[in-house]
VEXPA-268304 format. One record per atom (N, C-alpha, C, CB): residue number from 1; atom name; x negated, y negated, z. Coordinates in steps of 0.1 Angstrom, whole numbers, plus 5000, padded with zeros to 4 digits. Glycine has a CB too. Layout:
BEGIN
{site NUM,"CA",{X,Y,Z}}
...
END
This chain:
BEGIN
{site 1,"N",{9052,6444,5926}}
{site 1,"CA",{9061,6436,5935}}
{site 1,"C",{9068,6427,5926}}
{site 1,"CB",{9053,6428,5946}}
{site 2,"N",{9081,6426,5928}}
{site 2,"CA",{9090,6416,5920}}
{site 2,"C",{9096,6407,5930}}
{site 2,"CB",{9100,6423,5912}}
{site 3,"N",{9096,6394,5928}}
{site 3,"CA",{9101,6384,5937}}
{site 3,"C",{9113,6377,5930}}
{site 3,"CB",{9091,6375,5941}}
{site 4,"N",{9122,6373,5939}}
{site 4,"CA",{9134,6365,5933}}
{site 4,"C",{9131,6350,5935}}
{site 4,"CB",{9147,6369,5940}}
{site 5,"N",{9119,6346,5939}}
{site 5,"CA",{9117,6332,5942}}
{site 5,"C",{9122,6323,5931}}
{site 5,"CB",{9103,6329,5945}}
{site 6,"N",{9119,6327,5919}}
{site 6,"CA",{9123,6318,5908}}
{site 6,"C",{9138,6319,5905}}
{site 6,"CB",{9116,6322,5895}}
{site 7,"N",{9145,6330,5909}}
{site 7,"CA",{9159,6332,5906}}
{site 7,"C",{9168,6329,5917}}
{site 7,"CB",{9161,6347,5902}}
{site 8,"N",{9163,6329,5929}}
{site 8,"CA",{9172,6326,5941}}
{site 8,"C",{9177,6312,5940}}
{site 8,"CB",{9164,6327,5954}}
{site 9,"N",{9190,6310,5943}}
{site 9,"CA",{9195,6296,5942}}
{site 9,"C",{9188,6287,5952}}
{site 9,"CB",{9210,6297,5946}}
{site 10,"N",{9187,6275,5948}}
{site 10,"CA",{9180,6265,5956}}
{site 10,"C",{9190,6258,5965}}
{site 10,"CB",{9172,6255,5948}}
{site 11,"N",{9186,6253,5976}}
{site 11,"CA",{9195,6245,5985}}
{site 11,"C",{9206,6253,5991}}
{site 11,"CB",{9200,6233,5978}}
{site 12,"N",{9217,6247,5993}}
{site 12,"CA",{9229,6254,5999}}
{site 12,"C",{9239,6258,5989}}
{site 12,"CB",{9235,6244,6009}}
{site 13,"N",{9235,6260,5976}}
{site 13,"CA",{9244,6264,5966}}
{site 13,"C",{9250,6278,5968}}
{site 13,"CB",{9237,6264,5953}}
{site 14,"N",{9260,6281,5959}}
{site 14,"CA",{9266,6294,5961}}
{site 14,"C",{9257,6306,5959}}
{site 14,"CB",{9278,6296,5951}}
{site 15,"N",{9260,6317,5966}}
{site 15,"CA",{9251,6329,5966}}
{site 15,"C",{9255,6338,5955}}
{site 15,"CB",{9251,6335,5979}}
{site 16,"N",{9265,6336,5947}}
{site 16,"CA",{9270,6345,5937}}
{site 16,"C",{9259,6350,5928}}
{site 16,"CB",{9281,6339,5929}}
{site 17,"N",{9251,6341,5923}}
{site 17,"CA",{9241,6345,5913}}
{site 17,"C",{9231,6355,5919}}
{site 17,"CB",{9233,6333,5908}}
{site 18,"N",{9226,6353,5931}}
{site 18,"CA",{9217,6363,5937}}
{site 18,"C",{9224,6376,5940}}
{site 18,"CB",{9211,6357,5950}}
{site 19,"N",{9236,6376,5944}}
{site 19,"CA",{9243,6388,5947}}
{site 19,"C",{9245,6396,5934}}
{site 19,"CB",{9257,6385,5954}}
{site 20,"N",{9249,6389,5924}}
{site 20,"CA",{9251,6396,5911}}
{site 20,"C",{9238,6403,5907}}
{site 20,"CB",{9256,6387,5900}}
{site 21,"N",{9227,6396,5908}}
{site 21,"CA",{9214,6401,5905}}
{site 21,"C",{9210,6413,5914}}
{site 21,"CB",{9203,6390,5906}}
{site 22,"N",{9212,6412,5927}}
{site 22,"CA",{9209,6423,5936}}
{site 22,"C",{9217,6435,5933}}
{site 22,"CB",{9212,6418,5950}}
{site 23,"N",{9230,6433,5930}}
{site 23,"CA",{9239,6445,5927}}
{site 23,"C",{9234,6452,5915}}
{site 23,"CB",{9253,6440,5925}}
{site 24,"N",{9228,6445,5905}}
{site 24,"CA",{9224,6451,5893}}
{site 24,"C",{9210,6457,5894}}
{site 24,"CB",{9223,6441,5882}}
{site 25,"N",{9202,6454,5905}}
{site 25,"CA",{9189,6460,5906}}
{site 25,"C",{9186,6469,5918}}
{site 25,"CB",{9179,6448,5906}}
{site 26,"N",{9195,6469,5928}}
{site 26,"CA",{9191,6475,5940}}
{site 26,"C",{9194,6490,5941}}
{site 26,"CB",{9199,6469,5951}}
{site 27,"N",{9204,6495,5934}}
{site 27,"CA",{9210,6508,5937}}
{site 27,"C",{9202,6519,5930}}
{site 27,"CB",{9223,6508,5932}}
{site 28,"N",{9189,6517,5926}}
{site 28,"CA",{9182,6529,5920}}
{site 28,"C",{9176,6538,5931}}
{site 28,"CB",{9171,6523,5912}}
{site 29,"N",{9176,6533,5944}}
{site 29,"CA",{9173,6542,5955}}
{site 29,"C",{9158,6545,5956}}
{site 29,"CB",{9180,6555,5954}}
{site 30,"N",{9150,6541,5946}}
{site 30,"CA",{9136,6544,5947}}
{site 30,"C",{9127,6532,5950}}
{site 30,"CB",{9131,6550,5933}}
{site 31,"N",{9133,6521,5951}}
{site 31,"CA",{9126,6509,5954}}
{site 31,"C",{9129,6504,5968}}
{site 31,"CB",{9130,6497,5944}}
{site 32,"N",{9120,6496,5974}}
{site 32,"CA",{9122,6491,5987}}
{site 32,"C",{9121,6476,5986}}
{site 32,"CB",{9111,6496,5997}}
{site 33,"N",{9128,6469,5995}}
{site 33,"CA",{9129,6455,5995}}
{site 33,"C",{9126,6449,6008}}
{site 33,"CB",{9143,6451,5990}}
{site 34,"N",{9119,6438,6008}}
{site 34,"CA",{9117,6430,6020}}
{site 34,"C",{9126,6418,6017}}
{site 34,"CB",{9102,6425,6022}}
{site 35,"N",{9135,6416,6027}}
{site 35,"CA",{9145,6405,6026}}
{site 35,"C",{9143,6395,6037}}
{site 35,"CB",{9159,6411,6025}}
{site 36,"N",{9147,6383,6034}}
{site 36,"CA",{9147,6372,6044}}
{site 36,"C",{9161,6367,6044}}
{site 36,"CB",{9137,6361,6042}}
{site 37,"N",{9168,6368,6056}}
{site 37,"CA",{9181,6363,6058}}
{site 37,"C",{9181,6350,6065}}
{site 37,"CB",{9190,6373,6066}}
{site 38,"N",{9190,6342,6061}}
{site 38,"CA",{9192,6329,6068}}
{site 38,"C",{9205,6328,6075}}
{site 38,"CB",{9191,6317,6057}}
{site 39,"N",{9204,6325,6088}}
{site 39,"CA",{9216,6324,6096}}
{site 39,"C",{9223,6311,6093}}
{site 39,"CB",{9213,6325,6112}}
{site 40,"N",{9236,6312,6089}}
{site 40,"CA",{9243,6299,6087}}
{site 40,"C",{9248,6293,6100}}
{site 40,"CB",{9255,6302,6078}}
{site 41,"N",{9246,6300,6111}}
{site 41,"CA",{9250,6295,6124}}
{site 41,"C",{9239,6286,6130}}
{site 41,"CB",{9253,6306,6133}}
{site 42,"N",{9226,6292,6131}}
{site 42,"CA",{9216,6285,6137}}
{site 42,"C",{9204,6281,6128}}
{site 42,"CB",{9210,6293,6149}}
{site 43,"N",{9205,6284,6115}}
{site 43,"CA",{9196,6281,6104}}
{site 43,"C",{9182,6287,6107}}
{site 43,"CB",{9195,6266,6103}}
{site 44,"N",{9181,6298,6114}}
{site 44,"CA",{9169,6305,6116}}
{site 44,"C",{9169,6317,6107}}
{site 44,"CB",{9167,6310,6131}}
{site 45,"N",{9157,6323,6105}}
{site 45,"CA",{9156,6334,6095}}
{site 45,"C",{9153,6347,6103}}
{site 45,"CB",{9144,6331,6086}}
{site 46,"N",{9156,6358,6095}}
{site 46,"CA",{9153,6371,6099}}
{site 46,"C",{9147,6379,6088}}
{site 46,"CB",{9167,6379,6104}}
{site 47,"N",{9136,6386,6091}}
{site 47,"CA",{9129,6393,6080}}
{site 47,"C",{9131,6408,6083}}
{site 47,"CB",{9114,6390,6080}}
{site 48,"N",{9134,6416,6073}}
{site 48,"CA",{9136,6430,6074}}
{site 48,"C",{9132,6437,6061}}
{site 48,"CB",{9150,6434,6078}}
{site 49,"N",{9133,6450,6060}}
{site 49,"CA",{9131,6458,6048}}
{site 49,"C",{9140,6469,6047}}
{site 49,"CB",{9116,6462,6047}}
{site 50,"N",{9142,6475,6036}}
{site 50,"CA",{9151,6486,6033}}
{site 50,"C",{9152,6489,6019}}
{site 50,"CB",{9165,6484,6039}}
{site 51,"N",{9159,6500,6015}}
{site 51,"CA",{9161,6503,6001}}
{site 51,"C",{9174,6498,5995}}
{site 51,"CB",{9159,6518,5999}}
{site 52,"N",{9182,6491,6002}}
{site 52,"CA",{9194,6485,5997}}
{site 52,"C",{9198,6472,6005}}
{site 52,"CB",{9206,6496,5998}}
{site 53,"N",{9194,6461,5999}}
{site 53,"CA",{9196,6448,6005}}
{site 53,"C",{9211,6446,6008}}
{site 53,"CB",{9191,6437,5997}}
{site 54,"N",{9220,6449,5999}}
{site 54,"CA",{9234,6446,6001}}
{site 54,"C",{9240,6454,6013}}
{site 54,"CB",{9242,6450,5989}}
{site 55,"N",{9236,6466,6015}}
{site 55,"CA",{9240,6474,6026}}
{site 55,"C",{9235,6468,6039}}
{site 55,"CB",{9236,6489,6025}}
{site 56,"N",{9222,6464,6039}}
{site 56,"CA",{9216,6458,6051}}
{site 56,"C",{9223,6445,6054}}
{site 56,"CB",{9201,6456,6049}}
{site 57,"N",{9226,6437,6044}}
{site 57,"CA",{9233,6424,6047}}
{site 57,"C",{9246,6427,6053}}
{site 57,"CB",{9234,6416,6033}}
{site 58,"N",{9254,6436,6048}}
{site 58,"CA",{9267,6440,6053}}
{site 58,"C",{9266,6444,6068}}
{site 58,"CB",{9274,6451,6045}}
{site 59,"N",{9256,6452,6071}}
{site 59,"CA",{9253,6457,6085}}
{site 59,"C",{9250,6445,6094}}
{site 59,"CB",{9242,6467,6085}}
{site 60,"N",{9242,6436,6089}}
{site 60,"CA",{9239,6424,6097}}
{site 60,"C",{9251,6416,6100}}
{site 60,"CB",{9228,6415,6090}}
{site 61,"N",{9259,6413,6089}}
{site 61,"CA",{9271,6405,6090}}
{site 61,"C",{9282,6412,6098}}
{site 61,"CB",{9275,6401,6077}}
{site 62,"N",{9282,6425,6099}}
{site 62,"CA",{9292,6432,6107}}
{site 62,"C",{9288,6433,6121}}
{site 62,"CB",{9294,6446,6101}}
{site 63,"N",{9277,6428,6125}}
{site 63,"CA",{9272,6428,6139}}
{site 63,"C",{9266,6441,6144}}
{site 63,"CB",{9284,6425,6148}}
{site 64,"N",{9261,6450,6134}}
{site 64,"CA",{9255,6462,6138}}
{site 64,"C",{9240,6461,6140}}
{site 64,"CB",{9258,6472,6127}}
{site 65,"N",{9235,6450,6139}}
{site 65,"CA",{9220,6448,6141}}
{site 65,"C",{9219,6438,6153}}
{site 65,"CB",{9213,6442,6129}}
{site 66,"N",{9214,6443,6164}}
{site 66,"CA",{9213,6435,6177}}
{site 66,"C",{9206,6422,6175}}
{site 66,"CB",{9206,6443,6187}}
{site 67,"N",{9195,6422,6167}}
{site 67,"CA",{9187,6409,6165}}
{site 67,"C",{9195,6398,6158}}
{site 67,"CB",{9175,6412,6157}}
{site 68,"N",{9205,6401,6151}}
{site 68,"CA",{9212,6391,6143}}
{site 68,"C",{9227,6390,6147}}
{site 68,"CB",{9211,6393,6129}}
{site 69,"N",{9231,6398,6156}}
{site 69,"CA",{9246,6399,6160}}
{site 69,"C",{9251,6386,6164}}
{site 69,"CB",{9248,6409,6171}}
{site 70,"N",{9244,6378,6171}}
{site 70,"CA",{9249,6365,6176}}
{site 70,"C",{9246,6354,6167}}
{site 70,"CB",{9243,6362,6190}}
{site 71,"N",{9240,6357,6155}}
{site 71,"CA",{9236,6346,6146}}
{site 71,"C",{9244,6347,6133}}
{site 71,"CB",{9221,6347,6143}}
{site 72,"N",{9255,6354,6132}}
{site 72,"CA",{9263,6356,6120}}
{site 72,"C",{9271,6343,6117}}
{site 72,"CB",{9272,6368,6121}}
{site 73,"N",{9274,6341,6104}}
{site 73,"CA",{9271,6349,6092}}
{site 73,"C",{9257,6346,6087}}
{site 73,"CB",{9281,6346,6081}}
{site 74,"N",{9252,6356,6080}}
{site 74,"CA",{9239,6355,6073}}
{site 74,"C",{9240,6356,6058}}
{site 74,"CB",{9229,6366,6079}}
{site 75,"N",{9230,6350,6051}}
{site 75,"CA",{9230,6351,6037}}
{site 75,"C",{9216,6354,6033}}
{site 75,"CB",{9235,6338,6030}}
{site 76,"N",{9214,6360,6021}}
{site 76,"CA",{9201,6363,6016}}
{site 76,"C",{9194,6350,6011}}
{site 76,"CB",{9201,6374,6004}}
{site 77,"N",{9183,6348,6017}}
{site 77,"CA",{9175,6336,6013}}
{site 77,"C",{9165,6340,6002}}
{site 77,"CB",{9168,6330,6025}}
{site 78,"N",{9159,6352,6004}}
{site 78,"CA",{9147,6355,5996}}
{site 78,"C",{9146,6370,5997}}
{site 78,"CB",{9135,6348,6000}}
{site 79,"N",{9141,6377,5986}}
{site 79,"CA",{9137,6391,5987}}
{site 79,"C",{9126,6394,5978}}
{site 79,"CB",{9150,6400,5984}}
{site 80,"N",{9119,6405,5980}}
{site 80,"CA",{9108,6410,5972}}
{site 80,"C",{9110,6425,5970}}
{site 80,"CB",{9094,6407,5978}}
{site 81,"N",{9107,6430,5959}}
{site 81,"CA",{9109,6444,5955}}
{site 81,"C",{9095,6451,5955}}
{site 81,"CB",{9116,6445,5941}}
{site 82,"N",{9095,6464,5960}}
{site 82,"CA",{9083,6471,5961}}
{site 82,"C",{9086,6486,5957}}
{site 82,"CB",{9077,6471,5975}}
{site 83,"N",{9075,6492,5952}}
{site 83,"CA",{9077,6506,5948}}
{site 83,"C",{9077,6516,5959}}
{site 83,"CB",{9067,6510,5938}}
{site 84,"N",{9069,6513,5970}}
{site 84,"CA",{9068,6522,5981}}
{site 84,"C",{9073,6516,5994}}
{site 84,"CB",{9054,6527,5982}}
{site 85,"N",{9077,6524,6004}}
{site 85,"CA",{9081,6519,6017}}
{site 85,"C",{9068,6513,6024}}
{site 85,"CB",{9087,6531,6025}}
{site 86,"N",{9057,6519,6022}}
{site 86,"CA",{9045,6514,6029}}
{site 86,"C",{9042,6500,6024}}
{site 86,"CB",{9033,6523,6025}}
{site 87,"N",{9043,6497,6011}}
{site 87,"CA",{9041,6483,6007}}
{site 87,"C",{9051,6473,6013}}
{site 87,"CB",{9042,6483,5991}}
{site 88,"N",{9063,6478,6014}}
{site 88,"CA",{9074,6469,6019}}
{site 88,"C",{9071,6467,6034}}
{site 88,"CB",{9088,6476,6017}}
{site 89,"N",{9067,6477,6042}}
{site 89,"CA",{9064,6475,6056}}
{site 89,"C",{9053,6465,6058}}
{site 89,"CB",{9061,6488,6062}}
{site 90,"N",{9043,6467,6050}}
{site 90,"CA",{9031,6458,6051}}
{site 90,"C",{9035,6443,6048}}
{site 90,"CB",{9020,6462,6041}}
{site 91,"N",{9043,6441,6037}}
{site 91,"CA",{9048,6428,6034}}
{site 91,"C",{9057,6422,6044}}
{site 91,"CB",{9055,6428,6020}}
{site 92,"N",{9065,6430,6050}}
{site 92,"CA",{9074,6426,6061}}
{site 92,"C",{9066,6420,6073}}
{site 92,"CB",{9083,6437,6066}}
{site 93,"N",{9055,6428,6076}}
{site 93,"CA",{9046,6423,6087}}
{site 93,"C",{9039,6410,6083}}
{site 93,"CB",{9036,6434,6090}}
{site 94,"N",{9036,6408,6070}}
{site 94,"CA",{9030,6396,6066}}
{site 94,"C",{9039,6384,6067}}
{site 94,"CB",{9025,6397,6051}}
{site 95,"N",{9052,6386,6063}}
{site 95,"CA",{9062,6375,6065}}
{site 95,"C",{9064,6371,6079}}
{site 95,"CB",{9075,6380,6059}}
{site 96,"N",{9062,6381,6088}}
{site 96,"CA",{9063,6378,6102}}
{site 96,"C",{9051,6372,6109}}
{site 96,"CB",{9067,6391,6110}}
{site 97,"N",{9040,6372,6101}}
{site 97,"CA",{9027,6366,6106}}
{site 97,"C",{9028,6351,6105}}
{site 97,"CB",{9015,6372,6098}}
{site 98,"N",{9018,6344,6110}}
{site 98,"CA",{9017,6329,6109}}
{site 98,"C",{9016,6325,6094}}
{site 98,"CB",{9006,6324,6117}}
{site 99,"N",{9008,6332,6086}}
{site 99,"CA",{9007,6329,6072}}
{site 99,"C",{9020,6330,6065}}
{site 99,"CB",{8996,6338,6065}}
{site 100,"N",{9028,6341,6068}}
{site 100,"CA",{9041,6343,6062}}
{site 100,"C",{9051,6332,6066}}
{site 100,"CB",{9046,6356,6065}}
{site 101,"N",{9051,6329,6079}}
{site 101,"CA",{9060,6318,6084}}
{site 101,"C",{9056,6305,6077}}
{site 101,"CB",{9059,6317,6099}}
{site 102,"N",{9043,6302,6075}}
{site 102,"CA",{9040,6290,6069}}
{site 102,"C",{9045,6289,6054}}
{site 102,"CB",{9024,6288,6069}}
{site 103,"N",{9044,6301,6047}}
{site 103,"CA",{9049,6301,6034}}
{site 103,"C",{9064,6299,6034}}
{site 103,"CB",{9045,6315,6027}}
{site 104,"N",{9071,6305,6043}}
{site 104,"CA",{9085,6303,6044}}
{site 104,"C",{9089,6289,6046}}
{site 104,"CB",{9091,6312,6055}}
{site 105,"N",{9081,6282,6055}}
{site 105,"CA",{9083,6267,6057}}
{site 105,"C",{9082,6260,6044}}
{site 105,"CB",{9074,6262,6068}}
{site 106,"N",{9072,6263,6036}}
{site 106,"CA",{9070,6256,6023}}
{site 106,"C",{9081,6259,6013}}
{site 106,"CB",{9056,6261,6017}}
{site 107,"N",{9087,6271,6014}}
{site 107,"CA",{9098,6274,6005}}
{site 107,"C",{9110,6266,6010}}
{site 107,"CB",{9102,6290,6006}}
{site 108,"N",{9112,6265,6023}}
{site 108,"CA",{9123,6256,6028}}
{site 108,"C",{9121,6242,6023}}
{site 108,"CB",{9123,6256,6043}}
{site 109,"N",{9109,6237,6024}}
{site 109,"CA",{9106,6223,6019}}
{site 109,"C",{9109,6222,6004}}
{site 109,"CB",{9091,6219,6022}}
{site 110,"N",{9104,6231,5996}}
{site 110,"CA",{9107,6231,5982}}
{site 110,"C",{9122,6230,5978}}
{site 110,"CB",{9100,6243,5975}}
{site 111,"N",{9130,6237,5986}}
{site 111,"CA",{9144,6239,5983}}
{site 111,"C",{9152,6228,5990}}
{site 111,"CB",{9149,6252,5987}}
{site 112,"N",{9146,6219,5997}}
{site 112,"CA",{9153,6208,6004}}
{site 112,"C",{9161,6212,6016}}
{site 112,"CB",{9162,6203,5994}}
{site 113,"N",{9157,6223,6024}}
{site 113,"CA",{9163,6226,6036}}
{site 113,"C",{9159,6217,6047}}
{site 113,"CB",{9160,6241,6040}}
END
């Protein structure tokens, strides 16, 4: 598992750095990612997984995902990289659990949200 926690921009800074990093690492097609999106409209999060974070982000921001359609625009807050889809699904479920939500709250606190 590889995490961007140390590399993700803190606070409300520009997302360019994380996007450049994602573009350089995502397109191998063999990895899976758990991603956490932040709605810039209501400041709530969305957790999902897939093998291409940029494509998923574009789909969310284009309104093709019902769960986030009314909460656009969204930006990548955090992601983790996994070798198998099974690992990514398990981690997605963890982020959606109370332990995962508590960790997310601590990340928000660390970054000054």
